[in-house]
C-alpha positions, 0 to 999 in steps of 0.5 A: 500500500502506498502511503503517498496520496493526494491527502499526504501530499497536501499536508506536505505542501502545507508544511503540516506534521503528520504520521501515517497509519495503515490498517486492514480495511474491512469492506464488509464493516457496517461502520467504516470509521469504527472498524478503523478505530478498532483496527488502530487500537484507538478510541472512536472519538479520536478517529474521525470520519469524513462525510460529504453532504449538501447544505441547500444543495451545495456540497460541504464536508463534515469531519466528526468522531467515528462513533457519532452521527452528524446532526443535519440541523446543526450541519445546516446551521453551521453553513448558514443554510436551511437544510442538509442531507448526505451526498450520494456516494457516487457524487461524493466520489466524483467530487472528491476524487476518492473512493467511499471508504477512502474519502479524506477531507484533505487533497480533495479534487474540489475543496468545499466548505468544511466543518470539524466537530468542535469536541475534536479540538480537545485532543492533541491529535486525531486520525482522519482518512489518508486518502485510501482505504486502510490508511489514516493520518494522525495530526492535530485537529488545529492543523486540520482546521488550518489545512482546510480553512475549516470551521469548528462547530458542534455537529453531532447529535 
């Protein structure tokens, strides 16, 4: 497995320190983020999942702990919209250039407005998808905000 992806290249270009962590990806897992946390031996609140959604029909990215569900009302409010819904997987793949199960918030084909769950900022480091199935990158949540110009907001129910 290559540990060089568009996500890791974006971090290198931004001068952000990170480490890569490979794990055995299980395509049959019901909750991919939870499976990643278990495989890495990390708590689910530190392994963040990347969700592609739409607010008032416009694409956005939400980064939340793998053991939590995003609140569509909170997501819409974060982006000053009226309604939010999950993006169809095929649309998310086309927009990001990544495959479902390997969608990273970093190095997406087209960067969209991004929000990270505010509680994640309490950790010194967190994990996000590294741009392919079975690869996570560990970095500070503040560096995620810096790299993506992301806003921190309460996003989970």
